[in-house]
N, C-alpha and C positions, 0 to 999 in steps of 0.2 A: 405494352405494360413495361417501365422500367423495370419490375423485379425480374423480367424476361427474358434482359438483357444478359449472354454468359460473361463470367468474368472470368480473372485467372486466379491462381493460385494464392497471393499475398492479396488480390480485395475478397476473396475468399476468409481467409482470416481476420480480417477486419473487421468485415460482415460479423461474423461469426459473435466473434468478441463482443460484436454492441446489441449482441439480439438479446434485450432487453424491452425494461417496461418506459423505462427514460432513457432509453437510449447509452446509458454510458457501460463502458467494457467493466466485464466479469471477471478480466486478474487488473492486476498493478502496472504500471505505467511500466516498470524496465520489464517484466516478463513479455512484455505484448510489444513492447518494443523491439528485443534480440526477436522474440517470433518473427516481425514482419523484417526487420534485413535478412535473416535465415530465410527468407519465403523468397525477398528479390535474388539475394545469391542463389537459393536454386531458380529458378528462372531460366537466368542467366544460362543456369546449364540446362537447361530443358532445352531452351530456344541455341544450344549452339552458339552460342557467343564466349563463352568462359569453360574453362574444367579444370578440375581442383587434386592437388596432384601433394599427397605429406605436408597439406597444410597450407598450401598456394593457391593462390585461381592463379590463369591463365589464359589471358583476351585469346581467343580461337578464330575471329571471326570483327576483320576492320570496318565492316559495314554498320553505320549505326540503327537505330528499331525506331517505326515511325511512336512511341512507349513513352510516355512522359515521367514514369516511372525509372523506365533500364537505359534508354541511353543518355544519362546527365552519368549513372555511375560507368561507363563506357568510357566516354569522356574523358572521367575525371583519371580513370586509368591508366586513358592511351598521353595524358598531361603528366603524369607519374614517369612511368614510360619515360620518355622526352629529357625529360629535367637528370634522370639516370646520368651518372657516369659510364662511359663504356668500360665493359669487362675486361683483362687484360686475358689474353691467349693465356690457354692450361700450358702448365707446367710439365716437362721431360717426364716426371714423377706421376703426375696425375693421369696425362696419356697414358701410359705402362698401365695402372693399376683399373681406369677404364676399359683398354684393351685386353687386355690379363682372358690365356683361356678361362672359360667354366669350370674344365676338369683341375684345372686347380686350387682356383678359388673352392669349390664343389672341397675337393681331395681333403679339403685343410678343417672340415667342419665338419661338427658331428654328426648325425644321420637326421636326426630334431632339429638340426636347425638346418635343413639344407634349402629349405625357404624359406631366409634370406640372401637378401648383398649383403657380401662380408671383404675385403672391413669397412665397416660401416664408410670410413672418410671417401670411399672412391667414391659411395652413392652420394655424399654432401656434396662432393664436388662437380660430378656430373651434371645432380641435379641444378645448379646453380651455375651450370657455362648458361642457362637463360633464368635473367630475374624474373619472380612474379610478385601478384600482393599477395601479402599475410591475413591467412586467414580472420585470425583472430582478431587483426589492427581493424579489418572493414567493415566488420559483425560488429566492433567498437561504436566505430567512424558512425555507423549507420545507428546507430541505437540510440545512441547519445542525441541531445536536443532537435528529436520525433522528426531526427532526416527522412527514414525509410518510413513515418506516417505519414509524414508532408509530400512523400512519392504516389503514395499511395492513394490516399486523400485525392491529388489533384488528378491521378488517373479513373477515380470510379465517380468524380466532378463530371468526365466526358460520360461516362452511361449515362448518369442521371439514380443510380440506385442510392447515391446519399440528399441529402437537402443539409442547406445550413438553418440552423435553428438558433434563434433569438427567445431569452428565458429575459425578464428583470429581477434586478436583483434587490435583497426586501430593504438595503439601505442606500440604496439609488443605484448606480451604472444596469449596463446590460450586459450579459455572459451570451457570447457568440463561440456555438460549436455546430460540429458536423455530426448526425445521425442519418438511419437505417433509412428510405424510402417507407418502406414500412416495414413489417412481420414477415410477409414473404420474401423479400431481399434478403433479409439478416438470415431469417432462416433455412434456406432452401440448401448453404455449405452442410451443416452438420444430418442436416434428416434427411439429405442424402446419404452421409455415409453409416447412419442410421439405419434404413430403410436396405442395402445392400447386406450389411451384414444380419438383418433378421431375413433376409431370403439366406443364407450363406452364399450371397455372388461375392465374387472376388471384385475387390475398391481398384480402383484402374490407377495407374500412377503417378499420378496428380490427387487420389483421394487418398491414396496411402501414405502421401509425404504429408496432405495434408493432415491428415488424423494424428499423426506423429508429431509435426507443429501443437497440438492440441494436448498429445499428452507433457510434453518437455515446457509447455508455458503454464503448462495446469487448468487449461480450458476443457477438457475433457472433462471433467467433476460437473459443468455448465451442456456445453454441446452434444455430448453422447453419453449423459444423465441415464437417459432412457434404455441402455443397452444393460442386457442378462449377463449372469456371470459367462455363462455357455460362449455368448456375442460379443464380449468383450475376450476369450480366450481366441475367440477366431482372429478378431484384429491382433492379437500376438503375435497368432501364426502367419499371419499375411506377409506384419511387417518383417518378419526375420526372415519369409523367403520372399518376398517384393521388392525389396527397395535396394537398388541399384547401388553402387560403392560412392558417389558425392554426395547421395540423398541421408545416405549410413554416418559418415562424415561430417557433413553437416550439422544433421538433428544433435548428432553427440557433442559439435564446437558446443551450439546452441545452449545443450541443460549442462555443461557443466558452466558457462557464463552467467543462465537464470541458479546455478547451485551456488556458486563463488558470493554472487552475489546477496543470495538468501545468507550466506553465515557471519557476515559482515555486523 
């Protein structure tokens, strides 16, 4: 059955968002777009194709996956890198900052700041010896014009988990869109998270990130509506302890993107 086919993180987000009677998404176009964009970038990290450092994405694998959603993103990143001018060599001042003795750096800091790199110029100059891809720009690029959603739909089409729905308009013409194949396909992602929390089980890494995407997009009001207060508290604790740094930074950026749009 199509509903038994395993799916990836962003596929699950799309399916959960469209788990409705008429197949329409529970959340607005922009929150969904941001969530799907974030999900695809998270997948690049999950499968070791990218890493995220200080707001920048860096490719870590030159190979391309057999994935219609991820391969085009990596191809575009590689194209951007090839079109950039080469970086100038580091200055003598920059080399001195980057290679200075740790004792001297920490010795000039108050104890409360000992976890920070100082001076900040040294950190920035060292970081930009290798050019990355700005996270906010890439998140916006994928969210606008449904670029992320188109890629997710292309992947879901391969699995048979979605179908083309054609409906006649009252004033003529036909409206065509994709909807989940059935309620099992669309309900599975959220049901698995709810069932685990209701049994006091630990969520998997992918489930934690999916739950985080539910929260930042507002989809939790529908997808996790059956959770009791204590189960929501359990989810909050697991998110606080179980998210890796890249997932945490991605969710923080997604939350900001959704929030900024809501305030316009």
